[in-house]
C-alpha positions in Angstrom: -0.8 -22.2 10.6 2.7 -21.0 9.6 3.5 -18.9 6.7 4.9 -21.5 4.6 2.1 -23.8 5.0 -0.4 -20.9 4.3 1.6 -20.0 1.0 1.6 -23.7 0.0 -1.9 -23.9 0.5 -2.7 -20.7 -1.4 -0.4 -22.0 -4.2 -2.4 -25.1 -4.3 -5.8 -23.5 -4.6 -4.5 -21.3 -7.4 -3.2 -24.1 -9.2 -6.5 -26.1 -9.1 -8.3 -22.8 -10.0 -6.3 -22.2 -13.0 -6.6 -26.0 -13.9 -10.3 -25.7 -13.9 -10.1 -22.6 -15.9 -8.1 -24.4 -18.7 -10.5 -27.3 -18.7 -13.8 -25.6 -18.5 -13.7 -22.0 -19.2 -11.4 -21.8 -22.4 -14.3 -23.6 -24.3 -16.8 -20.8 -23.9 -17.0 -18.3 -26.6 -14.6 -15.4 -25.9 -16.1 -12.1 -24.5 -15.0 -8.7 -25.9 -11.2 -8.4 -25.3 -10.7 -12.1 -25.5 -10.6 -12.8 -21.8 -12.3 -16.0 -20.4 -13.7 -16.8 -16.8 -11.8 -16.5 -13.7 -11.1 -18.8 -10.8 -13.5 -21.5 -9.7 -13.9 -19.9 -6.3 -17.1 -19.1 -4.0 -16.8 -15.8 -2.3 -18.2 -15.8 1.1 -22.0 -14.9 1.7 -23.0 -12.1 4.2 -24.8 -13.1 7.4 -27.5 -10.7 7.2 -27.9 -10.4 3.5 -27.9 -6.6 3.6 -24.8 -5.9 1.7 -21.2 -6.7 0.9 -18.5 -7.4 3.6 -14.7 -8.1 3.5 -14.5 -12.0 4.0 -10.6 -12.1 4.0 -9.3 -14.3 7.0 -7.5 -12.3 9.7 -3.8 -12.2 8.9 -4.0 -12.3 5.3 -3.7 -8.7 4.1 -5.2 -7.9 0.6 -2.6 -6.7 -1.8 -2.7 -4.4 -4.9 -1.7 -5.4 -8.5 0.8 -2.5 -8.4 2.4 -4.3 -5.5 2.9 -7.5 -7.6 4.1 -5.8 -10.6 6.6 -3.9 -8.5 8.0 -7.2 -7.2 8.9 -8.4 -10.8 12.5 -6.6 -10.9 13.7 -8.5 -7.9 12.1 -12.0 -8.9 15.2 -13.3 -10.5 17.5 -12.5 -7.7 15.3 -13.2 -4.7 13.2 -16.1 -6.0 15.2 -17.4 -8.9 12.6 -16.6 -11.4 14.0 -15.3 -14.7 11.6 -12.7 -16.1 13.9 -10.8 -18.4 12.5 -10.4 -21.9 8.9 -11.4 -20.9 5.9 -9.2 -21.2 2.7 -9.2 -19.3 -0.1 -10.7 -21.3 -2.7 -11.5 -18.7 -3.7 -10.9 -15.2 -6.0 -13.0 -12.8 -7.1 -11.5 -9.5 -8.3 -13.8 -6.9 -10.6 -12.6 -3.8 -10.9 -9.1 -4.8 -12.8 -6.6 -2.7 -14.8 -3.8 -3.5 -11.6 -1.4 -3.3 -9.8 -3.4 -5.9 -7.2 -5.1 -3.7 -6.9 -9.0 -4.0 -6.0 -11.9 -1.8 -3.7 -13.0 -4.6 -2.5 -12.1 -8.0 -1.6 -14.3 -10.9 0.7 -12.7 -13.6 0.6 -14.4 -16.9 4.1 -13.4 -18.8 5.6 -14.7 -22.0 8.3 -13.9 -24.6 11.4 -15.7 -26.1 9.1 -18.9 -26.5 8.6 -19.0 -22.9 5.3 -18.8 -20.8 5.4 -18.0 -17.1 2.7 -17.8 -14.5 3.7 -16.0 -11.2 1.5 -15.7 -8.0 1.8 -12.9 -5.6 0.4 -12.8 -2.1 1.7 -11.6 1.3 4.5 -9.9 -0.3 5.9 -13.1 -2.0 6.3 -13.7 -5.6 6.4 -17.6 -6.7 6.2 -19.5 -9.8 3.1 -21.5 -10.6 3.9 -24.5 -12.7 0.9 -24.8 -15.1 1.0 -24.8 -18.8 -1.5 -22.1 -20.1 -2.3 -20.4 -23.2 -2.0 -16.6 -23.2 -3.2 -14.0 -25.6 -0.6 -12.2 -27.8 -1.2 -8.7 -26.7 0.5 -6.9 -24.0 -1.0 -5.4 -20.8 0.7 -1.9 -20.6 0.2 -0.4 -17.1 0.4 3.2 -18.3 -2.6 2.6 -20.8 -5.1 1.2 -18.7 -7.0 1.9 -15.4 -5.5 0.3 -12.2 -8.0 -2.2 -10.6 -8.6 0.3 -7.7 -9.5 3.1 -10.2 -11.8 0.7 -12.2 -13.6 -0.1 -9.1 -13.8 3.5 -7.9 -15.1 4.4 -11.6 -17.4 1.8 -11.5 -18.3 1.3 -7.9 -22.1 1.5 -8.1 -22.5 -1.2 -11.0 -19.9 -3.6 -9.4 -21.2 -3.3 -5.7 -24.9 -3.6 -7.0 -24.1 -6.9 -8.5 -22.1 -8.0 -5.4 -25.1 -7.0 -3.1 -27.7 -8.8 -5.5 -25.5 -12.1 -5.1 -24.7 -11.2 -1.3 -20.9 -11.9 -1.7 -18.1 -9.7 -0.4 -15.4 -10.6 -3.1 -15.2 -11.2 -6.7 -12.6 -12.4 -9.2 -11.0 -10.3 -11.9 -9.4 -11.0 -15.2 -7.4 -8.3 -17.2 -5.9 -8.6 -20.6 -4.7 -6.0 -23.1 -8.1 -4.5 -23.8 -10.5 -5.6 -21.1 -11.5 -6.3 -17.4 -13.8 -8.9 -16.4 -15.1 -9.0 -12.9 -16.6 -12.3 -12.1 -19.1 -12.3 -9.1 -20.1 -15.7 -7.8 -22.4 -17.0 -5.2 -23.1 -20.6 -4.3 -25.7 -20.9 -7.0 -25.1 -17.9 -9.5 -22.6 -16.2 -11.3 -22.4 -12.7 -13.2 -19.7 -11.4 -15.3 -19.3 -7.6 -15.9 -16.8 -6.8 -18.7 -15.2 -3.2 -18.9 -12.8 -1.4 -21.3 -9.5 -1.6 -19.4 -8.5 2.0 -20.7 -11.8 3.9 -20.1 -13.6 1.7 -17.6 -16.8 1.8 -19.8 -19.1 -1.1 -19.2 -18.7 -3.4 -22.4 -21.1 -6.3 -21.7 -23.2 -7.7 -18.9 -24.4 -11.3 -19.8 
């Protein structure tokens, strides 16, 4: 499968995931920090059931949120995406492993009466054409933990739940004040909410 086909398939998956999020998850009561659920995805199960494993297909490298944000300045020139005047309001991470790296990141940005969703994977930043409501607050990188730092700080809590559900990946939702780690198996789902600034566990329904 060529890079363009892989990219198109990933964009379609993310589009459907966010569409399901809009249709189903926004009706739930918001958790602390105002975030909602993540993508409707099913992480791979381990074959032995003895622990988590990286289920990323070969040839699909995991990327950091820092990589995605670092690509923003060149978005206008390289991809024709105008991001001037926009601020980061929400982030979704798909296929996040126990190190805090993801298969793909979706950046929700808004400002000047515009809302833009950008996807980043494999070094490419692309626009996702799906209307979505974003929180009014701003995600300020300098004021919060990175996903890698969050997973390092709360490794035992997060990995314990991943092991309990026998999965190797989770989804991540970040807004101004909180991280949600959404861990799903084929039959069960667990959401852990952490303070984005301190990493303290806020809720574990």
